[in-house]
Every structure is written in C-alpha cells, then in structure tokens.
N, C-alpha and C positions, 0 to 999 in steps of 0.2 A: 473807405480807406481799407487797405489789406495789411494783415499781419499774420502772426504764426498762432493758429488756435492750439493752445496748450492744455485746455480743460474744456470739455463740452458743455453745450447748454446755450439757451437764448434768453436775453434779458432786454426789456424796454424801460428806460427810466432817465431820471435826471442825473447829471453829471456832478460829482464832488471832485473839483480839480485840486489836487494836493501837490502844490509847488513847494519846493525846497525854501525855507527862509534864507534870504540872502545873508551870508556871515561875511562881513567885510573885515578881513584880518589885515592889519598893517603891521609892518616891522618896526619895532621901537628899540632903540638901544636903552640898556639899563645900567645902573651903577651897583645896585646890590641884587646879586643873584640869589641869594638867600631868601629875599621876599618872594620872588618868583617861584623858587622851588617849594616854598611853603604853600603859596597859592595853588601851584600844581597838584601837590600831594592832597591838600583839602578836596579839590575838586575831582581827583581820581577816586577819592574815598566816596564821595557824593554820587559819582557815576556808577561806582560798583553797586552801592545800595539800590540805586534805581534798577540796575541790571538784575539784581537778585530779585526784586519785587516783580519784575516782568517775567522771571523764570517761573516764580510761583504762580503768576496769573496765567501764563501760557500752559503750565503743566495742568492746571484746574480746567481750562477752557478748550484746549486743543490736544493735550497729550504729551508724553514724554519725548517722543521723537522731534515734535516741533519746538519743545522747550529746550533741547541740548544745545541749540545754537546760542543761548544766552550763558550757558557754561562756558563755551568757546570765547565769548565776548569777554567774560569775567577773567578767564585765563590770559587774554590779550592785555587787559589792563594791569595784570599782575606780572606780565612777562618782563624779566630784567632787560633783555635785550631791546625791546621796543620802548619801554619806559626809560631805560639807561640812555638810549639814544636822543630822546627828548631832553633829558636832564643834561647831557654832554652839550647839546645845542645851547642851552641857556647858560651853562657855566663857561663854556669855552668861547662862545661868540658874543656873550653879554646882550643876549635878546630876550624879549618878553616871552611868556609861557605860550601864548597863542601862536605866535610865529614858530616857536620851537615845535609845537605839536603839528602844525601844518607842514613844515618842512619834513619831519620823520615820516609823517603820513604820506605825502606826495612820493617820497622814496619807496616806501613799502608797496604803494599802489602801482608805481610805475613798473617794479620788478614782477608783480603779479599779473598785470596786464600784458607784459611782453611775452609771456609764456604761451606755448602753443595749445596748452591744454584748457578747454572751455571750462571744465569744473573749477580748476585753480583761478582762472580769469575772473569767474563770477564770485570767487571768495574776495576779491578786492573790494566788493560792494560792502562785506562785512567790516573790513578795515575802515572804510569811509563812514559806515554807520557808528562805529566806536568813537572815531575821531569827531565827527559832528556832535554826539552827545557831550563828549569832554569840552569841546570849544563853546557850545551853548551854556554849559555850566560856568565855564570861565567867564564868559561874556555876560551871564545873567539873561539869556534870551529865552523866553518862552514860546513854545512851538504849538501850532494848531494840531490837536490830536485826533485820530480817527474815533476815539472813544466819545467825542463830542456830537457825533451825528444823532440827529433827532428823527430824520425821515429816511426812507430808503434810497440809496444812491448807487450808481456805477462808479467806482474809484477810477479816476484818471491820474496818471503821474508818470514822471520820467521813469522812475523805477521805485519799487517799494521795498524798504528795508525790513528785517525781522522786527525791529522796534515798532514800525508802522503797523504791521498786521498783528502783532501782538496786542495791541491796545484797542483794536477796532471792536465794535459791536457786531457780532456775527449776524444779528437779525436785521441789521440795517444795510448790509451790503449785497447788491445784486450781481456784482461781478467786477473784474479787474482789467484795465487795459493799460498797458505801460509802453513808452517809446522804446524802451531798452529791454535786455534779458533775453534768455533762450529757454529751451525745455527743461533745463536743470537749475534755472534761477529760483530764488526763494518764492517769488510771486507765482511761479508755475507749480511748485510743489505744494505750497499752501492753498491754492485754488483747488487742486485735485483732491487734497485732503478734506477741504470743505465741500466738495462737489458743487463748486460755483464756476460759472463760465469765466474763461480768462483768455485774453489776447495779448501777446507781446510783440515787440518789434514793430509797432505802428509808428512810422516816421512822422515827426512833427505833430503828433496828436495833441500835445500840450499847447501848441501855439493855435490849434484850429478849433478848440473847443473852449468853452467858458463855463463857469459855475451856472447850475440850474439849466444848461441846455439839454433838450431831450435828444436821446440817441439810441440807436439799435445796435446790440453786439450779438453776433453769432459765433460761438466759440467753436461750433463744429466746422465752420468754414474759414474761421479767422478773419470775419468781415465786419467792419464798423460803419454804420450808416449814420452821417450827420444830419441834423435837421430833417428828418424823414417826413414824408407827405403823409396824409391821412391814409392813403391807399397802402402804402408801404407799412405803416403801422398795423393796419388791419391784416395784412398778408403775413407779417411776422407773429402777430398774436396767434393766428391760426397754427403757424409752424410751432410755435412755443406749446400750444395746446396739444398738438399731435406729438410732439416730443414727450411732454409730460404724461400723456396716455401711454405711450410705449414704455416709459420708465415704470409706470404702475403694472403693465404687462410683464415687464422683467421682474418686479417684486413678486408677482404671482407664481413665479418659478421656484421661489424659496421652498425648500423641502423636496423638490423633485430631484431624480437623478439625471445626470448629463448623458443621455443616450441618444445616439443619432437615429434618423428615420428607419434605418434598416438594422436597428438593435444593437449597435456598438456602443458599449459603456466606456467612457473615459472619466478621468478625474480632473476637475477644476480647482486648483488650489491657488495659494497666495504667496507672494513674496513679502517678508516682513523684515524689520531691523531692530525693533525693541519689543518688550513684552506688552507695552501698552497697545502696539498694533494688532494684537489678536483680537481684541473687542470688535474692531471694524470687519475682521475676517468673519467672525462669527455672525455679525450683523448682516454681512452680504451672503451668508450661507455657504461659505467656503468648505470644501471638502478635505481640507488639510493645509499644511504649509510646505510648499515645495522648495522654499529657500528662506532660511533663517540667517540673514547676514549677520554673523556674530561680531564682525569688526566693529560695529556701532557701540559695543560694550567697552571697547578700547579706546574709542575716540572722546574728544572734548573732555579730557582728564589729563592730570600730570604724572600718572603712574598706571602700571599694569592692574587690571582687576584682579581680585583674589580668586581663589578656586570656589570659595562660598559664594561671592557675588555672581560668578558665572552660573554656578549650579542653581541658585535661585531664579535667575533670569530664564533659564531653559526649563526648569520644573515647573514654574507657573504657567508657561505656555503649554507644555505637554498636558498638565492636568486640565486646564481649560479646553483643549482639544478633545479630551475624553475618549481616546482611542484612535481618533483620526491621525494620519501620519504627521511627523514633524521632521523635516529634513534639515539638519543643522550643518551649515558650511563652516568648515574650520577657517581659522584667521586667514583673511585675504586682504593684507595691507601691502603698501608699495604701489607704485604706478601713480594714480591720482589720489590715494589715501595714505598719507603720511602720519605716522606717530611721533612727534617731537622727541618724547622720552626714550625712544629705542635708538635714537641717533643713527637713523639709517643713513648710508652713504648716499651723497649726491651722484646722480647718473645722468649720462647724456640722453638715455632712453629708458626711463624707470619702467615703462609698460613691458620691456623685454628683459628686465634685470631681476634684482635680488628682491622677489616679492612672493607672497602667498605661500605655496607649499615649499618652495626654495628657502625661504626665511624659516619655516617652521622646522625643516630637516636639519637646518643649522643651528637654530636656538631650540633645542629639544626641551629645555626647561619650561619655555612659554608653552610649547606643543603639548607636553605631558600634563601640564596643569589644566589645559583646556580639554583634553581628552578625558581626564578624570571626571571633570564637572559634567561633561556630555554623558559619559557612561552612568554616572550616579543618577542623572535626570532620567535615564531610560527605564528605571524601576517605577516611574509615574506615568508612563504613556507609551505610545508608539513612536520612539525617537530612532531616527536614523543619521548616520554620520557620512558628510561628504567632503572629499578632498579637492580643493581647486587647484587650477593652473598645473595640472599633470601633464608633462609632455613626453615621459619616456616610462617604460614599464618598471625600471629600477626605482624610480621615484615613489611609485605605488607600493611596490614591495617593502621599501623601507618605512614608509608611513603605516603599513599594516603591521610590520614587525613592532614598531614602537607602540601601536595600540595594543598588540598581544602583551608587551612588557607591562603596560598600564593595567590591563586586565588581571594580569598575575599579581600585581601589587594590590589591587582592590580585593582579590579573593583572599590573600593572605591577611588582610585587614577585617575580613568578614563583612565588606561593604556590599550591598545589594546592587545589581545591575543586569540587564537583559544579555545573557550569554550568546544569544543569536542575533544580536544587533546587526541590521543590514549596513553594508558599507558600500558606498558608491563613489564616483568621481564626476567632476564637472568635465564635459567635452567642449573645451573652448579653444583648443589649439589644433590647427589643421593636421599636425602629426599624430594627435590622439585619435581624431576622427578616421584618418587614414588606416590606423592600426586598430580601429575599434574591435575587429574580430579578435585580436589578440587580448585587449583589455577585457573584453565581455566575459572571458574564461575566469577572470580573477576578481570580478565585483559582482555585488548584487542588483545595481542598477547604474544606469547613465542619466545625467541631467545636462542637456545641451544649453551651454551658455552663449547665446547668440551674439550678445553685445561684443565681446571679444573675439569670438569666432569670426565674425565679419571682418573686424579691423585687421586681424592677423592673415586672414585669407586674401583680402583685397589689397593689404599694405596701406591701409588708410586711418589716420589718426581721427577717431570719431569726434575729438573735440576741435579739430581744425576747421574753422568756418571756410577757409579758402579752398579746401577739397572736400567739403562735406557732400558735394553732389555725388561724389564717387562711393560713398559709404551707403549701401543699400541691402536690405534684407531680402530683396528680390532678386538678388544676382543668382543667375543659374548655378555658378560654382558652389556658392554657399548652400543652395537647395540640395545639390547633388551630395554634399558632404553630410547635410542632415539626413538624407534618405539612407545614405550608406550607413550611417551610425545606427539608425533605428533598425534597419534590417540586420545588421551584425549583432545587435543586442538580442533581437527576438530569435535568431538562430541559436543562441546559447540560452535561451529561457528566461532572459532578464527583462524587466520593465525599463521604459525609456521615457524621460520626461524632458520638459524644457522650462528654463526659468529667466530666459533673456526677454527683452521687450517684444521679440517677434511672437512669443507665446500669446500675448494679448492683442496682437495685430488682427483686426476684424477681417481684413482681406486674406491673411495667411492661415488663419484657423482651419478653413476647409481644406486647403492644401495639406497642412500638417496631419489632419485627421486621415486624409487619403494616404498619407506615407505611413500611417500606423501609429503615430505618436500616442502614448498612453496616458500621460499627464502634461497638463498645461497650467504653469504657475505664473502667476501675474500680479498687478496691483489689485487690492481688494475690490475697489470700485468698478473693475472691468469684468469680474467674475460672471455675473449674472447675464451680461451681454453675450459672453463666450458661450454660456450654457444655452442661450436662445439660438445662437448660430449652430451649435451642434445638433440641437433637436429639429433643426429645419433643413438639414442636409444629410445625404446618404454617403456612407463611407465607400461603397462600391462605386458610385458615380464619381466620386472625387478621385478614386484610384485611376480612372481613365484620364481625368484632367491633369493629374500629376504627369503622366507619361508624356502628355503632349507638352506641358510646361518645360520638362527637362530637355527638350530639344530645341527651344528658344535660345537665342544668342544673347539678349541683353536684358538688364533689370527692366528697362522701359516696355520691352515686348511683353515680359511676364506680368507686370503690372496691368498693362492694357488688356491682356487676355482675361486676367482675373476678373477685372471690372466688367468686361463684355460678357463673359461666358458664366461667370459664378456670382459676383456681388449683386449684379442687377437682377438676377432671378431668384435670390433667396427671399 
C-alpha cells in the first residue's frame, strides 16, 4: 500500500490499531435547560483539568512546541463564542448537552474544512479532538489510551490527535501510519520531532489490518507492506540496518565543518519556533539558527506577549548558541497564522493581505516592543534581525527607521545592545528577488523564503490539494530567481541564506551550493544529512550543473536531471 512518507525510517513490527470509540449521540428534548447547562459546565471543567495535565506531561516528555497545542485546546474550551454557541443550542432548542456539543462542533468543522488552506483545514482535527474529549466526559466513556502499550507497536489509525500522541509511551512506538493527514498534520510533525518513521494518506489502511498483524513500513518511500513474506522481512531488515548504519555515519559528522570537496565552507543552521527547540539544534550540531519564527511566542494565548517575555525567549537561545548566529524574524502573522486577540480583518486572500511587515508598520506599538526585546537580547549573543514579507524598498526603509528610533530609546535608558546588529530581509516575494540588486545595498544579508516565493511566483496556493501538483521548488523560474538573488547579494558583499523547505531538500542542496548559497537553514533533524551531502560534492562541478538546469523548461525535467546526473552519483 502506498501513502505519503512524511518522516523517514523503516520499521517492522506488530500493528496497534487505534480506532475511535463509536460515540452514539442521540438528540433528546429536555424540559429543564439549567440541569443540562450545569452538566455541561462540570464536564467542561473536567476536560480543562485533563488538558492541563496533558500540557504538563507533553511539556516534560516532548517540549514546549509540542505542548502548546494543549494551550490552544484549553482556550477553545474557554472561548465564549464556541461555548456560547453550545449553551444557546441547549437554551433555545431545549436539547441535551451532547447534541448541543455535536451541533456546534459540526458547524465549526464544516467551516474549517471548506477553506482552501491546508493548514487551517487540518486544524479541524483539533476542534474534533476537543469535542470528543468533552463528549466522552459527558457520556462517561473511557477510551483505550496509547499509554497502556506494553510491547513495541506500529500505530495505525484513521488519524492521530494531539491527545493521542501526548499519552503514548515513546519507547513502545515504532512508527505511525494514518489514513488521513498531510505533511503539516499533527502526526507528521510529531513523528519528525521524535524521529520516528511516519506515513500518512494510506487509503483504507484501518480496514485492511488488524491488531497484532505484522507489517513493514518504509517512511523513506511511503510504502506499507501487509503480511510480508519471510523474504520481504529479511530484505527490509537489511535495508533498516543499512539505514541505521548511515545514521551512525551522519552522527560521526558532529563537530566537523560543512565544507565541500573543493574546500567551500557553508553554514548549516536550523529553523526554530520556541526556546525549547534549541536543545535539538545543539544535539544535531547546528551551526546556528537561521530562522527563529517569533510568531510562536504570540500564538495559543489570549493577549500579546510582554517585552520581558519576548526578551527572555530570545536571550536564552542566544546564550545557548554561545556566539553562533541567531536570526530572529520579526512578527509574521496573517495568512495562515491568525491571532484572535488582534481582531485582524477577514480577507478574501489573506496571503496577499494585511500580514507580517505590513501589520508591523501599521501597529508600531507591537513592532517597537518586539524590536526592543530583540535588541536587548543582542547583548547576550550573535543576534541578527530579519524583516519578513518585504515587497518594496520603502517598507524596508520605514522598518529600519523604526529600528533606529528604538535604538535611540534604549541608549537614553542606558540599556545595553549590539550597536552593529546585522539587519536583513526575507526574500519571499518575486518583486524583491527581481530588485535584489537594490535591496542588497541597504541590508546586511538576505534569507530566501522559498515556501512563499514558490507560491507567489507560480500563483499556486501551497495548501490547495487540487492544484498542489503545480507547486514545485524545482520550477526553473523559481531557481532563476534564487540564483539572481544570490548573485546580487554577493555583488554587494552580503551573505545569502535560505530558510524555506527547499534548503533541506536533499536533491536541491547540491544545486544551491552551485549557485553560491552561503547558509542553509532547515529542521534540526535534517542538518547532518545536509552536511554529509555538502562534504560529498564539489561546488565547481555543481556550478556546471546549474547552468544546464537553468536551460530546462519544466520542474519535471529539472528533477529528472538532478536524479540522473547528481543524486545517483553522490
């Protein structure tokens, strides 16, 4: 069976089939709404206590980033609109609490699943998770939890919720296979965090396997083999051993520099979202942080973070990096990242709307508070500032003017900061890439954000499954813009990095080296693989390949050429 491999690795083992308990909700007419409202309130309180317990457990076992989802769950159960809708259903329609919860949940899920954005679609799973918890408490249903596993298993399910994975025993899980989900689903993110193989989108998998069945899963290929023969088991045991040996080889690269065969040194850095992430970066021998997504400090809460909260979150990372670079991207919300407490306007096309630097230049109170905290943290490490979503030179100049105002305020307060802090921009809009020769004169560095650059260049919503085949980092037009940006940056003597998913793409790394990219920033678990690739190729040889690739007409031709002429020979 075939699915989407979202986390690499090979596992052979028994199936633990996690099927949702069938919750049979029946509509009942009631006489006394107060009794139902009281039942609802008591079980909301019980659910919140369970969620708080899950938050603490997840924080301890997996880290802050993974635990934050439960803050969002708690806020949902405290949300006056969501809970108010349930209560109105009870009072106005005189129906039982269970049916009122189901009705409100169905309405929310329908709205989320109708959106074109894949990230928001997958948040419908969170609403369902919250609803199921509340319904089980109302009905007194006990669920089979992954915390009860005694042997090692491959978990097979329709989908896995944050509540499922938070309770599991890490030492008993060999991998995840789900019928639904995508690359940004909770299962995918958790599997990569735990470095376990995972395959999603395996149609009818829960109907075709049973508990204790032996299966093989190959997360590298997105392949599931049911009831394997002895020959297949032996074959995949060898593949697994080879993969494990290769991982050991990668671990041996810790402490080494990322230098190509012909002596060109680059920097392999990581993308992070919370201070907790830095431990994994150091564990994988990262040479810095090329993207600190500061918006995570603003999410899953009901008010803006204070200057002190932000300062501490940046300072701890800067100190742990001990002189290695830390690039902090200023607030990038809007698009697929909403902050309810900001009351951002609803837009027909939020990815092209009021977001990132556009919001910050309008809400200078928010922007200045963040810049103060970043500048203060620069006294404790090699901190750099990066502005996102810059589309014209005036935006950059306005942002730099505000930065100078904040510097002046800190000087007058005798607050220490790095006077020579580097300032750069994300190059993620085609207009900025095309004018990169102009921008390069006014910044200290570029970081190419390929995720948005691709969707803006190709006019493809990367979250829309119907047209996802058009979204490709191998498109020659995208590669030309990347090369142009790198060349224009180097002409002005500034360094150029990349922090989109393409930076960790094993096929693209050689091409990006050939183009002259100075810094590759990616997920922490991909860094050692990137170093291995760099050490096994020559920049000079790749320069010749780049010239050929830029003459090709389609993404398919580019990928085919890379597979044949580069990947197969490393």
